[in-house]
TORZATOR-390117 format. One record per atom (N, C-alpha, C, O): residue number from 1; residue in three letters; atom name; z, y, x. Coordinates in nm, 3 decimals. Atoms other than C-alpha are relative to their C-alpha. Example, Ala and Ser with C-alpha at 12.3 -4.5 7.8 and 13.67 -1.06 7.14 Angstrom:
+------+------+------+---------+---------+---------+
| resi | resn | name |       w |       v |       u |
+------+------+------+---------+---------+---------+
|    1 |  ALA |    N |   0.000 |  -0.119 |   0.089 |
|    1 |  ALA |   CA |   0.780 |  -0.450 |   1.230 |
|    1 |  ALA |    C |   0.000 |   0.120 |   0.090 |
|    1 |  ALA |    O |   0.066 |   0.118 |   0.194 |
|    2 |  SER |    N |  -0.006 |  -0.119 |  -0.082 |
|    2 |  SER |   CA |   0.714 |  -0.106 |   1.367 |
|    2 |  SER |    C |   0.073 |   0.109 |  -0.077 |
|    2 |  SER |    O |   0.090 |   0.220 |  -0.026 |
+------+------+------+---------+---------+---------+
END
This chain:
+------+------+------+---------+---------+---------+
| resi | resn | name |       w |       v |       u |
+------+------+------+---------+---------+---------+
|    1 |  UNK |    N |  -0.040 |  -0.131 |   0.047 |
|    1 |  UNK |   CA |   5.311 |   6.111 | -15.848 |
|    1 |  UNK |    C |  -0.123 |   0.070 |  -0.056 |
|    1 |  UNK |    O |  -0.230 |   0.069 |   0.005 |
|    2 |  UNK |    N |   0.110 |  -0.069 |   0.064 |
|    2 |  UNK |   CA |   5.094 |   6.311 | -16.085 |
|    2 |  UNK |    C |   0.021 |   0.150 |   0.013 |
|    2 |  UNK |    O |   0.134 |   0.200 |   0.004 |
|    3 |  UNK |    N |  -0.006 |  -0.146 |  -0.014 |
|    3 |  UNK |   CA |   5.011 |   6.678 | -16.037 |
|    3 |  UNK |    C |  -0.103 |   0.062 |  -0.092 |
|    3 |  UNK |    O |  -0.220 |   0.026 |  -0.086 |
|    4 |  UNK |    N |   0.091 |  -0.072 |   0.087 |
|    4 |  UNK |   CA |   4.858 |   6.906 | -16.299 |
|    4 |  UNK |    C |  -0.030 |   0.137 |   0.061 |
|    4 |  UNK |    O |   0.060 |   0.215 |   0.090 |
|    5 |  UNK |    N |   0.041 |  -0.130 |  -0.052 |
|    5 |  UNK |   CA |   4.659 |   7.199 | -16.167 |
|    5 |  UNK |    C |   0.003 |   0.102 |  -0.111 |
|    5 |  UNK |    O |  -0.058 |   0.082 |  -0.216 |
|    6 |  UNK |    N |  -0.008 |  -0.108 |   0.097 |
|    6 |  UNK |   CA |   4.741 |   7.518 | -16.355 |
|    6 |  UNK |    C |  -0.103 |   0.106 |   0.039 |
|    6 |  UNK |    O |  -0.095 |   0.162 |   0.148 |
|    7 |  UNK |    N |   0.099 |  -0.103 |  -0.034 |
|    7 |  UNK |   CA |   4.442 |   7.755 | -16.369 |
|    7 |  UNK |    C |   0.062 |   0.139 |  -0.001 |
|    7 |  UNK |    O |   0.153 |   0.168 |  -0.078 |
|    8 |  UNK |    N |  -0.048 |  -0.137 |  -0.012 |
|    8 |  UNK |   CA |   4.501 |   8.115 | -16.271 |
|    8 |  UNK |    C |  -0.111 |   0.099 |  -0.027 |
|    8 |  UNK |    O |  -0.229 |   0.071 |  -0.005 |
|    9 |  UNK |    N |   0.091 |  -0.112 |   0.024 |
|    9 |  UNK |   CA |   4.338 |   8.442 | -16.372 |
|    9 |  UNK |    C |   0.027 |   0.105 |   0.107 |
|    9 |  UNK |    O |   0.141 |   0.146 |   0.125 |
|   10 |  UNK |    N |  -0.011 |  -0.107 |  -0.099 |
|   10 |  UNK |   CA |   4.272 |   8.697 | -16.094 |
|   10 |  UNK |    C |  -0.070 |   0.124 |  -0.055 |
|   10 |  UNK |    O |  -0.189 |   0.121 |  -0.084 |
|   11 |  UNK |    N |   0.056 |  -0.124 |   0.053 |
|   11 |  UNK |   CA |   4.222 |   9.053 | -16.216 |
|   11 |  UNK |    C |  -0.078 |   0.072 |   0.109 |
|   11 |  UNK |    O |  -0.025 |   0.099 |   0.217 |
|   12 |  UNK |    N |   0.084 |  -0.072 |  -0.096 |
|   12 |  UNK |   CA |   3.935 |   9.228 | -16.040 |
|   12 |  UNK |    C |   0.040 |   0.147 |   0.010 |
|   12 |  UNK |    O |   0.016 |   0.211 |   0.112 |
|   13 |  UNK |    N |  -0.035 |  -0.142 |   0.002 |
|   13 |  UNK |   CA |   4.070 |   9.572 | -16.137 |
|   13 |  UNK |    C |   0.128 |   0.029 |   0.077 |
|   13 |  UNK |    O |   0.132 |   0.123 |   0.157 |
|   14 |  UNK |    N |  -0.128 |  -0.031 |  -0.064 |
|   14 |  UNK |   CA |   4.432 |   9.553 | -16.019 |
|   14 |  UNK |    C |   0.041 |  -0.103 |   0.106 |
|   14 |  UNK |    O |   0.135 |  -0.081 |   0.182 |
|   15 |  UNK |    N |  -0.025 |   0.099 |  -0.104 |
|   15 |  UNK |   CA |   4.428 |   9.238 | -15.805 |
|   15 |  UNK |    C |   0.117 |  -0.094 |  -0.025 |
|   15 |  UNK |    O |   0.149 |  -0.175 |   0.061 |
|   16 |  UNK |    N |  -0.112 |   0.090 |   0.028 |
|   16 |  UNK |   CA |   4.720 |   9.062 | -15.973 |
|   16 |  UNK |    C |  -0.050 |  -0.135 |  -0.047 |
|   16 |  UNK |    O |  -0.164 |  -0.149 |  -0.092 |
|   17 |  UNK |    N |   0.034 |   0.137 |   0.037 |
|   17 |  UNK |   CA |   4.722 |   8.692 | -16.047 |
|   17 |  UNK |    C |   0.100 |  -0.050 |  -0.104 |
|   17 |  UNK |    O |   0.221 |  -0.034 |  -0.087 |
|   18 |  UNK |    N |  -0.084 |   0.050 |   0.108 |
|   18 |  UNK |   CA |   4.856 |   8.533 | -16.365 |
|   18 |  UNK |    C |  -0.040 |  -0.142 |  -0.036 |
|   18 |  UNK |    O |  -0.157 |  -0.179 |  -0.022 |
|   19 |  UNK |    N |   0.038 |   0.129 |   0.057 |
|   19 |  UNK |   CA |   4.873 |   8.181 | -16.504 |
|   19 |  UNK |    C |  -0.090 |   0.025 |  -0.121 |
|   19 |  UNK |    O |  -0.066 |   0.119 |  -0.198 |
|   20 |  UNK |    N |   0.098 |  -0.025 |   0.105 |
|   20 |  UNK |   CA |   4.585 |   8.150 | -16.747 |
|   20 |  UNK |    C |   0.060 |  -0.002 |  -0.140 |
|   20 |  UNK |    O |   0.001 |   0.054 |  -0.232 |
|   21 |  UNK |    N |  -0.060 |   0.002 |   0.134 |
|   21 |  UNK |   CA |   4.819 |   8.082 | -17.039 |
|   21 |  UNK |    C |   0.063 |   0.133 |  -0.039 |
|   21 |  UNK |    O |   0.102 |   0.149 |  -0.155 |
|   22 |  UNK |    N |  -0.053 |  -0.134 |   0.030 |
|   22 |  UNK |   CA |   4.947 |   8.445 | -17.015 |
|   22 |  UNK |    C |  -0.109 |   0.100 |  -0.033 |
|   22 |  UNK |    O |  -0.080 |   0.212 |  -0.074 |
|   23 |  UNK |    N |   0.112 |  -0.091 |   0.018 |
|   23 |  UNK |   CA |   4.599 |   8.597 | -17.049 |
|   23 |  UNK |    C |  -0.048 |  -0.004 |  -0.145 |
|   23 |  UNK |    O |  -0.069 |  -0.111 |  -0.202 |
|   24 |  UNK |    N |   0.057 |  -0.013 |   0.134 |
|   24 |  UNK |   CA |   4.475 |   8.724 | -17.386 |
|   24 |  UNK |    C |  -0.150 |   0.022 |   0.012 |
|   24 |  UNK |    O |  -0.200 |   0.058 |   0.119 |
|   25 |  UNK |    N |   0.146 |  -0.015 |   0.000 |
|   25 |  UNK |   CA |   4.108 |   8.740 | -17.481 |
|   25 |  UNK |    C |  -0.042 |   0.100 |  -0.107 |
|   25 |  UNK |    O |   0.021 |   0.111 |  -0.212 |
|   26 |  UNK |    N |   0.050 |  -0.097 |   0.097 |
|   26 |  UNK |   CA |   3.908 |   9.011 | -17.656 |
|   26 |  UNK |    C |  -0.082 |  -0.070 |  -0.108 |
|   26 |  UNK |    O |  -0.093 |  -0.192 |  -0.109 |
|   27 |  UNK |    N |   0.074 |   0.057 |   0.113 |
|   27 |  UNK |   CA |   3.696 |   8.962 | -17.968 |
|   27 |  UNK |    C |  -0.128 |  -0.072 |   0.042 |
|   27 |  UNK |    O |  -0.181 |  -0.152 |  -0.035 |
|   28 |  UNK |    N |   0.118 |   0.070 |  -0.049 |
|   28 |  UNK |   CA |   3.400 |   8.845 | -17.756 |
|   28 |  UNK |    C |   0.036 |  -0.121 |   0.086 |
|   28 |  UNK |    O |  -0.053 |  -0.194 |   0.130 |
|   29 |  UNK |    N |  -0.044 |   0.115 |  -0.078 |
|   29 |  UNK |   CA |   3.609 |   8.587 | -17.568 |
|   29 |  UNK |    C |   0.018 |   0.026 |   0.148 |
|   29 |  UNK |    O |   0.035 |  -0.068 |   0.225 |
|   30 |  UNK |    N |  -0.020 |  -0.034 |  -0.141 |
|   30 |  UNK |   CA |   3.644 |   8.773 | -17.237 |
|   30 |  UNK |    C |   0.147 |   0.028 |   0.027 |
|   30 |  UNK |    O |   0.215 |   0.085 |  -0.058 |
|   31 |  UNK |    N |  -0.143 |  -0.021 |  -0.030 |
|   31 |  UNK |   CA |   3.984 |   8.782 | -17.064 |
|   31 |  UNK |    C |   0.035 |   0.147 |   0.019 |
|   31 |  UNK |    O |  -0.046 |   0.227 |   0.067 |
|   32 |  UNK |    N |  -0.055 |  -0.135 |  -0.016 |
|   32 |  UNK |   CA |   4.198 |   9.097 | -17.068 |
|   32 |  UNK |    C |   0.125 |  -0.014 |   0.085 |
|   32 |  UNK |    O |   0.213 |  -0.093 |   0.053 |
|   33 |  UNK |    N |  -0.113 |   0.009 |  -0.091 |
|   33 |  UNK |   CA |   4.447 |   9.151 | -16.783 |
|   33 |  UNK |    C |   0.130 |   0.038 |  -0.072 |
|   33 |  UNK |    O |   0.135 |   0.143 |  -0.135 |
|   34 |  UNK |    N |  -0.126 |  -0.033 |   0.065 |
|   34 |  UNK |   CA |   4.807 |   9.139 | -16.911 |
|   34 |  UNK |    C |   0.075 |   0.115 |   0.067 |
|   34 |  UNK |    O |   0.166 |   0.173 |   0.007 |
|   35 |  UNK |    N |  -0.071 |  -0.105 |  -0.073 |
|   35 |  UNK |   CA |   4.917 |   9.391 | -16.647 |
|   35 |  UNK |    C |  -0.065 |   0.137 |  -0.021 |
|   35 |  UNK |    O |   0.001 |   0.231 |  -0.066 |
|   36 |  UNK |    N |   0.067 |  -0.130 |   0.008 |
|   36 |  UNK |   CA |   4.657 |   9.670 | -16.643 |
|   36 |  UNK |    C |  -0.090 |   0.013 |  -0.122 |
|   36 |  UNK |    O |  -0.147 |   0.120 |  -0.146 |
|   37 |  UNK |    N |   0.080 |   0.004 |   0.121 |
|   37 |  UNK |   CA |   4.471 |   9.572 | -16.964 |
|   37 |  UNK |    C |  -0.149 |   0.024 |   0.024 |
|   37 |  UNK |    O |  -0.220 |   0.063 |  -0.068 |
|   38 |  UNK |    N |   0.143 |  -0.011 |  -0.029 |
|   38 |  UNK |   CA |   4.133 |   9.584 | -16.787 |
|   38 |  UNK |    C |  -0.072 |  -0.119 |  -0.061 |
|   38 |  UNK |    O |  -0.024 |  -0.232 |  -0.054 |
|   39 |  UNK |    N |   0.081 |   0.107 |   0.057 |
|   39 |  UNK |   CA |   3.865 |   9.385 | -16.965 |
|   39 |  UNK |    C |  -0.100 |  -0.050 |   0.103 |
|   39 |  UNK |    O |  -0.138 |   0.024 |   0.194 |
|   40 |  UNK |    N |   0.108 |   0.052 |  -0.082 |
|   40 |  UNK |   CA |   3.616 |   9.160 | -16.795 |
|   40 |  UNK |    C |  -0.117 |  -0.030 |  -0.092 |
|   40 |  UNK |    O |  -0.101 |  -0.037 |  -0.214 |
|   41 |  UNK |    N |   0.117 |   0.030 |   0.080 |
|   41 |  UNK |   CA |   3.267 |   9.083 | -16.910 |
|   41 |  UNK |    C |  -0.114 |   0.093 |   0.037 |
|   41 |  UNK |    O |  -0.100 |   0.177 |   0.126 |
|   42 |  UNK |    N |   0.119 |  -0.076 |  -0.038 |
|   42 |  UNK |   CA |   2.922 |   9.237 | -16.902 |
|   42 |  UNK |    C |   0.012 |   0.151 |  -0.019 |
|   42 |  UNK |    O |  -0.058 |   0.226 |   0.050 |
|   43 |  UNK |    N |  -0.013 |  -0.144 |   0.023 |
|   43 |  UNK |   CA |   3.031 |   9.580 | -17.033 |
|   43 |  UNK |    C |   0.122 |   0.061 |   0.068 |
|   43 |  UNK |    O |   0.148 |   0.180 |   0.050 |
|   44 |  UNK |    N |  -0.123 |  -0.050 |  -0.062 |
|   44 |  UNK |   CA |   3.352 |   9.614 | -16.828 |
|   44 |  UNK |    C |  -0.026 |   0.114 |   0.097 |
|   44 |  UNK |    O |   0.050 |   0.211 |   0.100 |
|   45 |  UNK |    N |   0.027 |  -0.107 |  -0.096 |
|   45 |  UNK |   CA |   3.193 |   9.826 | -16.554 |
|   45 |  UNK |    C |  -0.042 |   0.129 |  -0.071 |
|   45 |  UNK |    O |  -0.009 |   0.237 |  -0.023 |
|   46 |  UNK |    N |   0.037 |  -0.119 |   0.075 |
|   46 |  UNK |   CA |   3.044 |  10.064 | -16.811 |
|   46 |  UNK |    C |   0.121 |   0.066 |  -0.064 |
|   46 |  UNK |    O |   0.129 |   0.189 |  -0.070 |
|   47 |  UNK |    N |  -0.122 |  -0.054 |   0.058 |
|   47 |  UNK |   CA |   3.382 |  10.104 | -16.982 |
|   47 |  UNK |    C |   0.081 |   0.074 |   0.106 |
|   47 |  UNK |    O |   0.141 |   0.177 |   0.077 |
|   48 |  UNK |    N |  -0.074 |  -0.065 |  -0.109 |
|   48 |  UNK |   CA |   3.540 |  10.191 | -16.644 |
|   48 |  UNK |    C |  -0.063 |   0.135 |   0.033 |
|   48 |  UNK |    O |   0.009 |   0.231 |   0.059 |
|   49 |  UNK |    N |   0.069 |  -0.127 |  -0.028 |
|   49 |  UNK |   CA |   3.277 |  10.461 | -16.583 |
|   49 |  UNK |    C |   0.028 |   0.100 |  -0.111 |
|   49 |  UNK |    O |   0.057 |   0.216 |  -0.084 |
|   50 |  UNK |    N |  -0.028 |  -0.089 |   0.113 |
|   50 |  UNK |   CA |   3.325 |  10.606 | -16.932 |
|   50 |  UNK |    C |   0.145 |   0.050 |   0.004 |
|   50 |  UNK |    O |   0.170 |   0.167 |  -0.025 |
|   51 |  UNK |    N |  -0.141 |  -0.040 |  -0.007 |
|   51 |  UNK |   CA |   3.704 |  10.610 | -16.885 |
|   51 |  UNK |    C |   0.022 |   0.103 |   0.111 |
|   51 |  UNK |    O |   0.097 |   0.199 |   0.093 |
|   52 |  UNK |    N |  -0.014 |  -0.093 |  -0.112 |
|   52 |  UNK |   CA |   3.674 |  10.786 | -16.549 |
|   52 |  UNK |    C |  -0.059 |   0.137 |  -0.034 |
|   52 |  UNK |    O |  -0.004 |   0.240 |   0.002 |
|   53 |  UNK |    N |   0.064 |  -0.126 |   0.037 |
|   53 |  UNK |   CA |   3.439 |  11.049 | -16.691 |
|   53 |  UNK |    C |   0.082 |   0.076 |  -0.103 |
|   53 |  UNK |    O |   0.079 |   0.199 |  -0.106 |
|   54 |  UNK |    N |  -0.078 |  -0.068 |   0.103 |
|   54 |  UNK |   CA |   3.672 |  11.122 | -16.981 |
|   54 |  UNK |    C |   0.141 |   0.037 |   0.050 |
|   54 |  UNK |    O |   0.219 |   0.098 |  -0.023 |
|   55 |  UNK |    N |  -0.130 |  -0.036 |  -0.057 |
|   55 |  UNK |   CA |   3.975 |  11.156 | -16.749 |
|   55 |  UNK |    C |   0.110 |  -0.098 |  -0.029 |
|   55 |  UNK |    O |   0.226 |  -0.069 |   0.001 |
|   56 |  UNK |    N |  -0.102 |   0.100 |   0.031 |
|   56 |  UNK |   CA |   4.155 |  10.843 | -16.866 |
|   56 |  UNK |    C |   0.047 |  -0.071 |   0.127 |
|   56 |  UNK |    O |   0.166 |  -0.097 |   0.144 |
|   57 |  UNK |    N |  -0.035 |   0.073 |  -0.123 |
|   57 |  UNK |   CA |   4.144 |  10.668 | -16.527 |
|   57 |  UNK |    C |  -0.028 |   0.089 |   0.121 |
|   57 |  UNK |    O |  -0.108 |   0.182 |   0.115 |
|   58 |  UNK |    N |   0.025 |  -0.073 |  -0.125 |
|   58 |  UNK |   CA |   4.158 |  10.799 | -16.171 |
|   58 |  UNK |    C |  -0.106 |  -0.069 |   0.080 |
|   58 |  UNK |    O |  -0.141 |  -0.023 |   0.189 |
+------+------+------+---------+---------+---------+
END
């Protein structure tokens, strides 16, 4: 019997888990969560701080 492992994406922002084939990528190649649309990558934490300061996120 053969078994194929399906990779999963775990969102650090909202904690949800998706099969990797449902995840889209930004222009730099970093994954974007399909549920909360949080980006990952080196600038993701700075974007979260900017969003919080401008009142977009809680």
